[in-house]
Structures are given as C-alpha cells and as structure tokens.
C-alpha positions in Angstrom: -5.6 20.6 36.5 -6.0 20.8 32.8 -7.1 18.6 29.7 -5.5 17.8 26.4 -7.6 16.9 23.5 -5.6 15.0 20.6 -6.8 15.6 17.8 -6.2 13.1 14.9 -3.6 14.8 13.0 -3.2 14.6 9.1 -0.3 11.8 8.6 -0.1 12.2 5.2 -0.8 13.3 1.4 -4.5 13.5 0.9 -5.5 12.0 4.0 -8.8 12.8 5.3 -9.8 10.3 7.8 -8.7 7.2 9.4 -10.5 4.0 11.0 -9.5 3.0 14.5 -8.2 -0.4 14.4 -7.1 -0.8 18.1 -7.1 1.0 21.3 -3.9 0.2 23.3 -5.6 2.2 26.2 -8.5 2.4 28.2 -10.1 5.2 30.0 -8.4 5.6 33.2 -5.0 4.8 32.1 -2.1 6.7 33.0 0.1 7.5 29.7 3.3 9.1 29.3 4.6 10.9 26.6 5.5 9.0 23.1 3.6 6.0 24.6 1.5 4.7 21.4 -1.9 4.6 22.6 -4.1 3.4 19.2 -3.5 1.7 16.1 -5.2 3.3 13.2 -5.9 2.6 9.5 -5.8 4.9 6.5 -6.5 4.0 3.0 -3.0 4.3 2.8 -1.1 2.4 5.7 -1.8 1.0 9.5 0.0 3.6 11.8 0.7 3.3 15.7 -0.4 6.7 16.8 1.6 8.0 19.8 0.2 11.0 22.6 2.4 14.0 22.6 1.5 14.5 26.5 1.8 12.6 30.0 -1.7 12.2 31.8 -4.6 10.1 32.9 -7.1 9.2 29.9 -10.5 10.8 30.2 -12.1 10.1 27.0 -11.6 7.7 23.7 -13.4 8.8 20.8 -15.1 5.8 19.1 -14.5 2.2 19.0 -13.0 -0.2 16.7 -14.2 0.3 13.3 -15.1 4.0 13.7 -13.9 6.3 11.4 -12.9 9.7 12.2 -12.1 13.0 10.7 -8.5 14.3 10.6 -9.1 17.2 13.3 -11.4 15.2 15.1 -10.9 14.4 19.0 -8.7 11.2 18.9 -8.3 11.0 23.0 -8.5 13.5 25.9 -5.9 13.3 28.7 -6.1 14.9 32.0 -4.0 16.0 34.9 -0.5 16.8 34.2 -1.2 17.2 30.4 1.6 19.3 29.6 3.4 19.2 26.4 7.0 17.9 25.8 9.3 20.8 26.2 9.6 23.3 23.3 6.2 22.6 22.1 4.3 25.3 23.9 1.9 25.8 26.8 -1.4 26.1 24.7 -1.2 22.6 24.3 -2.4 22.1 27.7 -5.8 23.5 27.2 -6.6 22.0 23.4 -4.7 20.7 20.5 -4.2 23.4 18.3 -2.7 23.4 15.0 0.9 23.2 16.4 -0.4 20.1 18.2 -1.4 18.4 15.3 1.1 19.1 13.2 3.7 17.6 15.9 2.1 14.6 15.7 1.7 14.4 12.3 5.3 15.0 11.6 6.0 12.2 14.3 3.9 10.0 11.9 5.2 11.0 8.6 9.1 10.8 9.8 9.1 7.4 11.0 9.5 7.8 14.4 6.9 6.1 15.5 4.0 5.6 13.1 4.6 4.6 9.8 7.6 2.6 10.8 7.5 -1.4 10.7 9.9 -0.9 14.2 8.5 0.9 16.9 11.4 1.8 18.9 11.7 -0.3 22.3 11.7 3.1 24.9 8.3 3.9 23.0 6.9 0.2 23.8 8.0 -0.5 27.2 5.5 -2.9 28.7 4.2 -4.4 25.5 4.9 -6.7 22.4 7.0 -5.6 19.9 4.5 -6.1 16.6 3.5 -4.3 13.6 0.0 -2.6 13.0 -0.9 -5.3 10.7 0.4 -8.2 13.1 -1.8 -6.5 15.9 -4.6 -6.7 13.7 -4.2 -10.3 13.0 -3.7 -11.2 16.6 -6.8 -9.2 17.5 -9.1 -10.8 14.5 -7.6 -14.5 16.3 -8.0 -13.3 19.9 -4.5 -13.8 20.8 -3.0 -12.3 23.5 0.2 -10.6 21.9 2.0 -10.5 25.4 1.8 -14.1 25.7 3.4 -14.8 22.2 6.5 -16.4 22.1 8.5 -13.7 19.3 10.7 -15.1 17.0 11.1 -12.4 14.7 14.3 -9.7 14.9 15.0 -8.2 18.1 12.2 -10.1 19.7 9.4 -8.9 17.3 6.4 -11.0 17.0 5.2 -12.1 13.6 2.2 -13.1 11.8 3.2 -16.7 11.9 3.8 -16.3 15.8 0.3 -15.0 16.1 -1.0 -17.8 13.8 1.3 -20.3 16.2 -0.4 -19.4 19.0 -4.1 -19.4 17.8 -3.6 -22.5 16.8 -2.1 -24.0 20.0 -2.6 -22.7 23.6 -4.3 -19.5 22.8 -7.7 -19.4 23.1 -9.7 -17.6 20.2 -12.3 -15.0 20.5 -15.9 -17.0 20.0 -16.4 -16.8 16.5 -20.2 -16.2 17.0 -19.3 -12.7 18.7 -19.7 -10.0 16.2 -16.9 -7.4 16.4 -16.0 -4.4 14.3 -13.4 -6.9 12.2 -15.1 -9.7 12.0 -17.8 -11.4 9.8 -20.9 -11.1 11.3 -24.0 -13.8 10.6 -27.1 -11.7 9.7 -29.1 -15.1 9.3 -28.4 -18.9 8.9 -26.6 -19.2 5.8 -25.2 -16.1 5.0 -22.2 -14.2 6.4 -22.5 -10.2 6.0 -18.8 -8.7 5.7 -18.4 -5.2 6.8 -16.5 -3.2 4.6 -13.6 -1.8 6.7 -10.2 0.0 6.3 -8.4 -0.7 3.0 -11.2 -2.6 1.3 -13.8 0.1 2.0 -11.1 2.4 0.4 -10.7 0.1 -2.4 -14.3 0.3 -2.7 -14.5 4.1 -3.1 -11.5 4.5 -5.3 -12.8 1.8 -7.9 -16.1 3.5 -7.9 -14.2 6.7 -9.0 -11.8 4.8 -11.3 -14.6 3.3 -13.2 -16.3 6.7 -13.9 -12.6 7.0 -16.5 -13.6 6.5 -19.9 -11.4 3.3 -20.6 -10.0 2.7 -24.3 -7.8 -0.5 -24.2 -5.7 -2.6 -26.7 -4.5 -6.8 -26.3 -1.4 -8.3 -28.1 0.5 -11.3 -27.7 4.0 -11.4 -27.9 6.5 -14.0 -28.5 8.3 -14.2 -25.0 11.4 -16.5 -26.1 13.9 -13.9 -26.0 12.7 -12.0 -22.8 13.0 -15.3 -20.9 16.3 -15.6 -22.5 17.5 -12.4 -21.3 16.1 -13.0 -17.6 18.0 -16.4 -17.3 21.0 -14.3 -18.9 20.6 -11.8 -16.2 20.6 -14.4 -13.5 23.2 -16.4 -14.7 25.6 -13.5 -13.8 25.0 -14.1 -10.0 23.5 -12.0 -7.3 19.7 -11.9 -6.5 17.8 -13.5 -9.3 15.3 -11.5 -11.0 11.6 -12.3 -12.0 10.4 -11.1 -15.6 8.6 -8.1 -13.8 11.3 -5.8 -13.8 12.1 -6.5 -17.3 8.3 -5.6 -17.9 8.6 -2.2 -16.1 11.6 -1.3 -17.9 10.2 -1.8 -21.0 7.3 0.5 -20.2 9.8 3.3 -18.9 11.6 2.9 -22.4 8.1 3.2 -24.2 6.9 6.1 -22.1 9.9 8.4 -22.5 8.7 7.9 -26.2 5.2 8.5 -25.7 4.9 11.1 -23.1 1.4 11.4 -22.9 0.7 8.4 -21.3 2.6 9.4 -18.1 0.6 11.9 -17.1 -1.7 12.9 -14.5 -5.3 14.9 -15.1 -6.8 17.2 -12.9 -10.4 16.9 -14.1 -11.2 19.6 -11.9 -9.1 22.1 -13.5 -9.2 20.8 -17.0 -5.2 20.4 -16.9 -3.2 17.7 -18.1 0.5 17.2 -16.1 3.1 15.5 -18.3 6.2 14.3 -16.6 10.0 13.9 -17.4 10.1 11.6 -14.7 8.7 8.7 -14.7 6.8 7.4 -11.3 5.9 3.9 -11.7 3.2 2.3 -9.8 3.0 -1.4 -9.0 0.1 -3.1 -8.2 0.8 -5.0 -5.1 -1.5 -7.8 -3.7 -1.7 -7.7 0.2 -4.1 -9.8 2.8 -6.1 -6.4 3.4 -6.2 -5.7 -0.4 -4.8 -4.2 -3.6 -2.2 -1.6 -2.7 0.0 0.2 -5.5 3.8 1.4 -4.1 5.4 4.2 -6.6 9.3 4.0 -7.6 9.7 7.4 -7.8 12.1 8.2 -10.8 12.2 5.1 -12.1 13.9 5.9 -15.3 17.1 6.5 -13.3 17.1 2.5 -12.5 18.7 -0.6 -14.0 17.1 -3.8 -14.1 18.9 -5.2 -11.1 18.1 -1.8 -9.4 14.5 -1.9 -10.4 14.1 -5.7 -8.9 15.6 -4.5 -5.7 13.0 -1.6 -5.2 10.1 -3.7 -6.4 10.7 -6.0 -3.5 11.5 -3.7 -1.2 8.3 -1.2 -1.5 6.5 -5.0 -2.3 7.3 -5.8 1.5 6.4 -2.6 3.1 2.8 -2.6 1.2 2.4 -6.3 2.4 3.4 -5.2 5.9 0.9 -2.0 5.7 4.3 0.0 6.7 4.9 2.1 3.4 4.9 6.0 3.9 2.3 8.3 2.2 5.2 9.5 -0.4 5.8 5.6 -1.2 2.3 5.1 -2.2 1.3 8.4 -3.9 2.7 10.4 -6.9 2.6 8.0 -9.6 2.5 8.7 -13.1 1.7 5.3 -14.7 1.0 2.3 -13.3 1.8 -1.8 -14.4 0.2 -4.8 -13.0 1.3 -8.4 -13.5 -1.9 -10.8 -13.7 0.3 -13.7 -14.7 2.1 -13.6 -11.0 -1.2 -15.1 -10.1 -1.6 -17.5 -12.8 -3.8 -15.7 -14.7 -4.0 -15.5 -18.4 -4.9 -11.8 -18.6 -7.4 -9.1 -16.9 -8.7 -5.5 -17.9 -6.8 -3.1 -15.8 -8.3 -0.2 -14.1 -6.6 3.2 -14.5 -5.8 4.6 -11.1 -6.8 8.3 -10.9 -5.2 11.0 -11.3 -3.1 8.7 -13.9 -3.9 8.3 -17.4 -2.9 4.8 -18.4 -2.0 1.4 -17.1 -0.4 -1.5 -18.3 -1.2 -5.2 -17.9 1.0 -8.5 -18.5 -0.8 -12.0 -18.2 0.9 -15.6 -17.9 3.6 -16.7 -20.4 2.5 -20.0 -21.4 3.2 -22.1 -24.7 1.3 -21.6 -27.3 1.0 -22.2 -31.2 1.9 -19.4 -33.4 2.8 -18.8 -36.9 6.4 -18.2 -37.8 7.6 -18.0 -41.6 4.3 -19.4 -42.5 4.6 -22.8 -40.3 2.9 -23.4 -36.9 5.4 -23.4 -34.2 4.8 -23.3 -30.3 6.8 -20.6 -28.3 6.5 -19.1 -25.0 3.8 -16.0 -25.6 3.1 -12.9 -23.2 -0.5 -11.3 -23.5 -0.7 -7.3 -22.9 -3.1 -5.1 -22.5 -3.0 -1.5 -22.6 -5.7 1.0 -21.2 -6.2 4.4 -21.3 -8.4 7.5 -20.3 -10.1 8.3 -23.6 -10.1 12.1 -22.5 -6.7 12.2 -22.8 -5.4 10.0 -25.2 -7.0 8.6 -28.4 -6.8 5.2 -30.6 -3.4 6.5 -32.0 -1.8 7.2 -28.9 -2.7 3.8 -27.3 -1.9 1.7 -30.5 1.6 3.4 -30.9 2.4 3.2 -27.3 1.4 -0.6 -27.4 3.4 -1.1 -30.8 6.6 0.5 -29.0 6.3 -1.9 -26.0 5.4 -5.0 -27.9 8.6 -4.1 -30.0 10.7 -3.8 -26.9 9.5 -7.1 -25.1 10.0 -9.0 -28.4 13.7 -8.0 -29.1 14.6 -6.8 -25.5 18.2 -6.3 -25.8 17.8 -2.6 -25.0 16.0 -3.3 -21.9 19.5 -4.4 -20.6 21.6 -1.6 -22.1 19.5 1.1 -20.7 
C-alpha cells in the first residue's frame, strides 16, 4: 500500500502561498481522480483543488484559515494511490515536481480550479457552485446540497444561498468563532481577523505606500465628454458608462508619455517601458479591491474596452479571474466617481509607476469667458512614482489627459 503526498502546486504567477477556505473531504473518505478536495484562496482568486490520484484520505494539512506555502503537503492519500495514466509511477510515493506541475497545469488551464464553472463529472454528488458562493454558504451556515439552485445548468448562486439562509436553512451560532467569522474578544468589541484577499491587500498596500508618490489634481469641463457618451449610446448596442472613455483617454495619453507606462524593478534598479498598454482597472468586490488587467488595451476601441471591462470586472467579483488576467499591468486607473465619491488619492500598484483616478461628475460653477456658468465638472488626479518620474512628467501627462477629456473627439476616432 502506497501513500501519495499531494503538495500545494504553484497555481499562478508569483503565488507563494494559499489559504485553506474549505475542506470538501475528511480523513477516511475515498476519493477518485480529479475529485475536488478543497477550496483554497490566493491573493488573486479562489480555486477548487482537484486530486490527481484516487485512494483514501489519511491526512489533511491544516484547517480553514490556515496558510500553506507552495510545495508543502496539502493532503495525503493512501491505498491504491496511483497517478493517472501517463503521469509516471513515481507519484505513488510522493508528489515530486512532475506531480505538482500536473496539478498546477490543471488549475491554470481552467479545467477545474480557475474556471467559474466546475465540470459536472468532477463534481458528482455535490452542488454546483463557484468558490465564492461556497465561501458565502460556509459563512452563513447553509448546506449547499439542500439549496434550490436557480443559476445556469443548475448552479447555486449567491442569491440562492442568501434566500436559504433567511428561510429554511439553519445558520451557525454567531457566537461560535470560526476561521472566517468575526470573533468577539470582549463585550462591545468585535475582532475581525485578516484572511485571504484582505490579508493580501494589507501586505500589498504596505509595500505600495513605500513608493514616494507625487500627485497632481485637475478639474475639467465634462460637457463634451458626456455628449460623446450619449452619442455612442444613441447608436445602439450595449450602453456604455463614462469609464471606457476615461480608459481610452489614458491609453492615448500614455502613448505620448511612455515614462508613465512602465514597471520598476527596485532590486535591479531597472525601468521597463512598454509599447503595449496593459491597463489595470481597480474593481471593488465583496472581499476587497482586485485589479484585473486589459492586456494590449491600445488595440481596442471604446465599445471593445467597455465589453472587456464588464467581462473582467465580473470575473474579479466572482473571484474566478486567472492569474494572467490579474497580472502584468503597466498602468492602472480607479474611478472614485462610481462610488459617488468626489475624489480620492490613488495608490500606485507596484511594480507600476503611475495611476490615474477620476471622481464624481457633478454640477459646479466655473468661469467661461470671464463669466460664471454651471457645467458638469470631472475631477482628475494622477500619481507617479517620484523615483521614476518628476513633476514635469506628471504635469505633461495630466495636461494631455485633461485636454483629451475636455475635447474628446479623438477618443471616438482612435
């Protein structure tokens, strides 16, 4: 009888560790090849982890909330723990580099882990649901197997879980602390442990704020910008918001100011400037801020940018975006106005060297030909890494961006 030690695979670019969200098996369970045994969370996404072998589970490494390093043992399976055909007999004793690569390739290819839909043959006997929905169900004490599914192909949605939680399903005792619920340390005080994405955000923001930021603020008359949006929407098809126009203006401005479309390697003291513009879009999710990246955004028109924005934002919110879709950005934007906020101070996302923020468009009195008039005004802020760009670079880029948004005809023709 052999034992297979399944090591936590490298499931994406730069991923060094992952948090256990939920075990889907217990010690003593018999598992089959490709059966999903756990839901893990990286700083990028939630992932359903399949086992590459069949056998009996003899050991689970950790409990929900624990963080494991890539390469550490996730689970041990004994019995007839033979690897799938063609993967080599060496898998039956321990998970070597080939075993890890196999699991990683399954995850990154979307056949199980990073896809928002888990194939039914890999999920027999368990409800179809995304990792984020499973996490919601666990937090609300809802048994997914008993939930009436209303999603596509019989998939349980977040709304299904919430309805079950408020109806016939029994919720867990809120006074009982779990790895993913607030724990009351004393009366009147709730202690919320940082886990998963929020813990990653805390670490990345600490790193980001070590960058010496310099910022410039501007306000522009957005009348023509809103007219362009309305004209595009009057042409039929999917309606767009102002955001794709802001994206297009940044893309055109970056082509003229390439020192802001770059990444800085602080260890080697090298700056890489890019011809292609890989645009990161800050996206709010229930778990925290995620920045999906539209690669080669300079090749897309406004409608295509809007479509890609919607697609990636949905993947980010459901935590099903792939590592490639969340990495490789060369410049980011954040739209404070989408939250009704006048403006904020954006934080550069290393290794990028600049970021643009946009506030709420609102009526404001401005001067026109020496007279006060009321116009729709858009506030803009741009931040750059002062190690790479000086005030002259910042001022020139912001001026170009403001000009493009004040007179936006070029946005539609590019």
